N, C-alpha and C positions, 0 to 999 in steps of 0.2 A: 691908230686911227679907226673910227667906226663909220662905216658907210651903210646907210639904210635905203633899201629899195622897197618903198611902201606901196601897197596895192598893186603888186607886180603881175597881175593876172595876164594881161595882154603880152607882157614881155616874156613870160615863162610858158605861154601856151605852145605846146609842142607842134601844133599845126599852124602857128602864126608865122608871118613873114619875118625873116631874120632871127628865128628862134635859135638856130644853130650857132649864129654869131654871138647871141646873147649868152647862151650857155658857155661858150668858149671864153668869153670875157669874165663871167662869174668864176669859172674854174681857174682862170689865171690869177684873179684877185685873191682867191682862197689860198694861193700858195705862199702869200706874204705872211710871215709870222707876226709882223707888227700891225697887221690889219685884221679887223673883225667885220664881217659882212653879215648884215641882218636883213632878211627878206620876209615881207608879209604878203600873203597871197591866199586866195581861196583855192587855188589849184595846188594839189598835193604833190604833183610831179615836180621834182627838184633836181638841180645839177648834182653831179658827183661831188664828193667831199663835203657836201652840206648835210647838217643834221636837222631832222624835223622833230621838234619836241611835241609830245602829246599835250594838247591844251584842254584841260577839263572844263566842264561847265562851271559857271560862277556859283559860289555859295550864296545862301540867302543874305548873309551879312554884306558880302561884296556887292551883290545886286542892289541892296538897299543903299549902300554908300553911293553908287552911281546915280540912282534915282533921286535921292534927297540932296545930293550935291548939286543937281540941276534945279529940282523943284523944291524950294525951301520956304513954302508958304504955310507950313503947319507942322504939327507933330506927326510922328510915324503912325501908320494906320494898318489894320489887318486887311483893309480893302486893297491897298497897294501890294501887300505881301501875296495876296491871292492872285493879283494880276501878274506879278513877277513869275509865279509858278506857271501860269498859263502861257507865259512867253518862253518857258523852258530856260529861264535865266540867260537869254540870248543878249549879249552886251549891246549890239547896235539897236535892237528893238527896245531895250530898256531906255537907252539914250533918247531915241526918237519919241517914245511915249512920254518921258519926263519933259522933254522940250515942248511937245505939243500941249501938254497940260499947263506948263508954265506960260507959254505964249498966249494961250486962250484964257488963262486965269481960272481954270476949272477947279472946283473943289473935288474931294475924293468921290463923292456920290455921283457928280456929273461925269467924272472921268470913267467910272465904272459903267455908267449908262452908255456913254459913247463907245466904249469897248464892246459892250454886249450887243450893240446894234451894228456897229461898223467894223469891228475887229481890226484887221491889219490896215484898213484904210485910214485909221486914226494915226498910224505910224508915218506921219509926214509933217515936216516942219515948214514954217513960213518961207524959208529961203530955198525951198525946192528939194531938200534931201528927203528921201523916203526909202522904206524897205523895198518897195516895188522896183525902184530904180536900181538898187543894188542887186536884186535877184535877176532882173532883166539884163544887167551887165554880164552876169555869168551865162545867161542863156544866149547872149550875143557872141560868145566866144566861138572861134573856129572849131575847137574840139567838140563843142556841143553840136554845132551844125553838121559836123561829120557823122553824127550818130543817126541821121536820117529823119524822115518826116514823123515817125512814131514816137520820137523821144519825148516831146512835150506831153503827149497823151499818156505815156508811161509814167511821167512824173505826177500827172494828175491822179493816176491809180494809186501810187504810193501815198500821195497826200490824202486820198479818200479814206484809207484804212488807218485806224488809230494806232495799230501796231506796226504799220508799214507792211512790207511783203516778206514772207518767209523765203529765205535764200534757197532752201532745199526744194521749194515748190515752183520754181520759175518755169520748169519745163511744162508742167500740166496747167499752170495758171495763164501762161502766155504762149500757147501753141502756135500762134500765127506770126510770132516775132522770131526770126531766124537767128539773129545775133544778140539775143537777149542778155546773155551773161556778160558780154563785152560792154553792152550799153549800161548795165547796172554798175559795172566796175568803173566806168567813166563818170557816172553820176557821183560816185564816192570821191573820185579824183578831183572833181570840180567842187567838192564840198557842198553839193546840193543835197546829198544824203550821207548817212553814216551807218556803219554796221553795229548792231546791238543785239547780243544774245541770239544770233542766227537770223536776225531780220535786217532787211534794208529799210532803215527808218529815216524820218525827216523831222527837223525841229518844228515845234508848234507854229511859229510865225510863218515859216515857209509853207507848212502844210495848209494853213488857212489861206494863204495867197494863191497857191497852185491847185487847190482842190476844185474840181469842176463845179461851177454853179448849178448846172443841170446834169446830174449823173446819167440821165437817159441819152444825152447827146454825145457821150464818149463811147466810141466803138470798142476800144480795148477794154474799158470797164464793163461794157455789156458782155463781152466774151468771157471776162473773168468771172462775172456773176453767174453765167451759165455753167462754167466749170465747177464753181462751188455748188451750185444747185444739183448738178449731176452727181457729184461725189457724195452729197448729203442724202441722195435718194436711195443709196445702197442700204438694204435692210440690215439693221444691227441687232444681233442676237448672240449671246455667248455660246449657244449650242451650235452655231453655224460656222463654217470655215471663213477665215478672213476677218474674224471679230477684232483681232488685235490691230489690224490695219486701220480701223476707224479711230485709233488713238490719236491720229493727227489733229483731231478736234481739240485736244488738250492745249495745244499751243496756239491754235487758230480761233478759239471760241470768241474772243473779243471782236476780231475782224468780222466773223460771220454774223455775229449778233448785230453789229453796226450796219452791215450790208442789208440784213433783213429789216432792221428798224427803219432805214431810209426808204427802202423800196416798198414796204407795206404802207408808208405814208404817201409815196408817189402814186402807187397803183394798188390801193387797198381792196379793190374788187377782184383782183386776180386770184383764182383758185390755186394756180401753180405756186404763187408766192406763199400762200398760207399753208399749203401742203408741205412746202419746204420748211416753214416754221415748225410744223409738227415733226418733221424729220430731224431738224436741228435739236429740238428738245429731247428727242429719243437719243441722239448721240450724247448730249450733255448728261442725260440720266445715267447712262452706262459708264461714261468715262470721266465726267467732271461735274458731278451733281451740284447745282446751285440754282437760285432763282434767276429769272431773266427779265430784262426791261420790257420784253414783249407782252408780259402778263396783262396789263391794263388794255392793250390793243386787242388781245384775244377775247377778253370779256366784253369789249365794246363792239365786237362783230354782231351783225343782226342774227337772230336765232335761225333764220332760214338760209344762212350762208352754208354751203355744202362742207366747208372745212371746220366749222366752229366746234362741233361735238368732239372731233378727234383732237383738235388743239386743246380743248378743255381737259381731256383725259391726260394728254402729255404734260400739261401744266400742273395738273393735280399730282402727278408722280414726282415732280420736282419738289412740291411742298412736302410730299412724303419723305423724300431723301433729306430734308432739313428738319424733319420732326414736327411739322405743323399740320397735324391731322384734322384740325377743325376746318382750315381752308381747303385741305384736300377733299374732305367730305362734301363741302359746299359745292365745289367745282364738279365733283362726280355726280351729285344729285342733278345738277343742271344738265350735264351731258347725258345722263340716263333718260331724262325727260325728252331730250331731242332725239335720241335713238328710238325711243318708244313711238314717238310721233312719226318717225320715218318708217317704222315697221321692220327695222333691221334686227332680227332675233339674235344673230351671232354677236353683234355689237352690244346688244342689251345684256346678253349673258356675260360677256367679257367685262362690261362696266359693273355689273352686279357683283362679280367675284372680287373686283378691285375695291369696290365700295365696302364689301364685307371686311376687307383688310383694314380700311380706315376705322370702321366701327370697332374692330378688335383692338386697335391701338388706343381707342378712346374708352375702352372698357365696356362697350355696348354689345355684349356677346349675343344676347337674344336676337337683337336686330340684325347683327352680322350673320348669325346662323340662318335666319329666314332668307336673307338675300342670297347666300351661297347655295342654299338648297334650291331656290328658284333657278339659279344659274345651272345647277346640276341637272335639273329637270329639262331645261332647254337643250343642253348638250346631249342628253339622252335622245331627245326628239330628233336632233340633227345628226345623231350617230357619230358624234365628235369625241373620239377616245381621249386625245390629249386634253381637251377641255374638261372632260369628266374627271380625269386624273388630277388636274390642277385644282378643280373645285373640291375634290375630296381632301386634298392636302390642306387647302385653306379651311375647310370645315374642321379638319382635325386640329388645326392650330386654335380655332375658336373654342372647340370642345375642351382642349387641353387647358386653355386659360380660364375656362368656366368650371374647371375641376371635374369635368366629365371624362376622366382619364381612360376608362375602358372603352367608351364610345370613340374617343380620339384614336386609341390604338387600332380599333377595328376599321375606322375610316382610312387610316394610313396603310394598313395591310391591303385594303381594297384597291387603293391607288397603286400599290406595288404590283398587285395581280394584273391590273389593267396595263401596266407598263412593261411587264417582264418579257414580253415578246417583241417589244419595240426597240430595245437596246438603247434607250435614251438615258444618257448618264446624268444630265443636269437635273431632271426631276428625281432621279435616283438619289442624288446627293441631298436634295431637299427632304426626301422621305427618311433617309437615315439620320439626318440632323434632327428631324422632328421626333423620330422614335427615341433618339438620345435624350431629348428634353422630356418626353413623356415618361421614360423610365427613371429619369432623375427625379421627377415629381412623385413618382411611385416609391421612391426611396431605394430603387434598384441601381445603385451607383455603378456596379461593375458592368451591367448591361448597358447603362447609359454611356459610359466611357467607350465601350466596345463599338456601339453604333456611331458615335461621334468620330472616333478614330477611323472607322470605315468610310464615313462621309468625307473626311479629310483626305484619305488615300485616293478616293475616286476623283476628288476635285483638284488634287495637287498638280496634275499635268496641264490644267487649264487656267485661264486668266479670269476665274470667277471670283473676283475680289469680294463681292458682297457676301456670298455664301461662306467663303473661307474666313472672312472676318467674324461672322456670327458663330461659326464652329469653334474657332479659337476662343471666342468670348465665353461660350458655354463650357468648354473644357477648362478654362481658367477658373470659373466658378466652382466646378465640380472638384477639381484638384485642390483648390484652396480649402474646400470643405473637408477634404481628406487629409489636411495638414501638410500637403506636399507643396510648400510655399514656393520653392525654386521653380518647380514645374509650372505652377500657376502664373508666376511672373513671366516665365518664358513664353507662355501662350499669349499673354497680354502684349508682349513685344512683337510677336508674330502677327497678332491682330492689327497692331498699329501699321505694320508694313502693308497690310491689305486695305488700309483706308484710302490709299492713293490720294485722290483729291477730294475725298468725301470728308469734309471737316466735321460733320455731325457724328459720324462714326468715330472719328478721332476724339471728339469730346466724350463719347460713351466709354472708350477705352481708358481715357485719362481719369474719368470719374470712377470707373471700376478699380483702376490701380490705386487711386486715392483711398478707396474703402479698404483695400487690402493692406496698404501701409498703415492705415489707422488701426486695423485689427492687430497689427504686429507692433504697435506702439512706436512706429517710426513717423513721428508727427511732422517733422520738417519736410520729408519726402511727400507725405500725404497732402500737406498744405500746398506745396508747389504744384502737384498734379491737379488738385481741386481748383486752384486759381486759374489754371490754364483751361480747364473744362468750363468753368463759369464764364470766362471770357468768350469761348467759342459759342456757348448756348446764348449768351447775350447778343452777340453779333448776328446769330441766325434767327433770333426771335423765338427760341424754344422755351416758352414760359414754364411749362410743367417740369421739364428737365432742369431748367435753371433753378426753380424752387427747390427741387430735391437736392441738387448739388450744393446750393447755399446752406441747406440744413446740415449736410455732412461737413461742410467747411466750418460752420459754427461749432459743431461738436469737436472738430479737430482743434480749433482755436481755444475752446473752453478747456480741453485737456492740457494744452500748452500753458495756459494761464495757471492751472492748478500745479503744474510741475514747477513753475517759477516761484509760486507761493511756498510750496513745500521745501524748495531748495533754500529759500530765505530763512 
């Protein structure tokens, strides 16, 4: 005998009336070997002796079977497939969407229009069934009411964030909620949320329904926003203690970006919000370099907005990290103009030296040298020793790339002299790396390796991934030139470890490794690495690097064709 208790939420609610008796009856029925008891419920709390299978989300094929089984007015469409993805393949939502489309005789374009405008309000059939009614049924349970008056607002916060809420951050995100962990556990027990990769997440249809229409009206969301803003305001610099603590942004970046995107729309005149945008881009720059959706909004700010120049600088650095120096230069020129108009000499100098770096990457050495020399003069007037040292290092790089090697060496040594009493290890690493490249260009391989290895030794105790990546990158090139192939490949592998979330650097390492394999006539390995690098550069929009990598890929494929012909 099979007995089915369908939609048994109220029967199984541990806080409900008669729950103990219900559980006793279920336990008694489960003792009969000739009886199978099947229970369906959104509540995950179950009686003893019952097994709760993990029910995965639907596949695209299964979701399509449900939709087209109800809506059979035409052939399959990519529009429908896209809508099913937006519904997180939630069976009830798919059923309601297909039923609403069928009853209203909407074509695919009209269905997409209705969803884009009304979202989950579309998920309602003519006979009164709706997603809203199902959700509200869960919210009406006694277990939910036992969670207190903040429970609904907390659900709204989870719904607001695309990733949900990081379970490890509940204490600092919700300091005013005393029983927060218990509440979030109960949300999962009621199947209003689920756990995914350390986050308390919510299916897209529930998220759309429960997300607060006016984020400003949610007291808990306002508190959460302030918690994020406070944590972002902490200065991030690899030379300062606590740098690694800022790595929390790696897992939270999508949530923070969404928060800022929404609140810059709601309150675009707030200086506090835009300063936090600059802080966010600083965190991203160091720990997860990528472009952000806030870019067009930053450029759209009025030039007299007090936060615009700083936001432009931060945005330019992200373009630097993905290898787009044309955009980086354009943004820095705009920022420099604003700082000059403001009369902020320190900011002018800082932007000039950053701009010189963009021109260096574009091969415009003369222009870059003029800019960094102007920055150096300003820092001398301000008696700013770290600024002078950094300007000298940047000047040395430009002189090195312009083949003025003696002048580059002299500028680097001046920087070292300025820093020798400061005990600053980060710029010391940069100087040693720079001297390594200068001596490599001079053909003094032994000296070059010595300085690069010293730079690596100084940097190794710290999480200075950018510097360590480029040191390993340079050592790999040097050692490969010395025919020490195993050591060269070893440094490439170490370089890859320091890319962390920097996909541009990963592309550089793969391109480098492809060139090495090519020189060693190992064309299959070379092609594999080159294809990965091409894919990375294409996604990042790095036109120059993409062109160079495609050329090496063509050379590899040409050699592979020659081998095939010769073997025939």
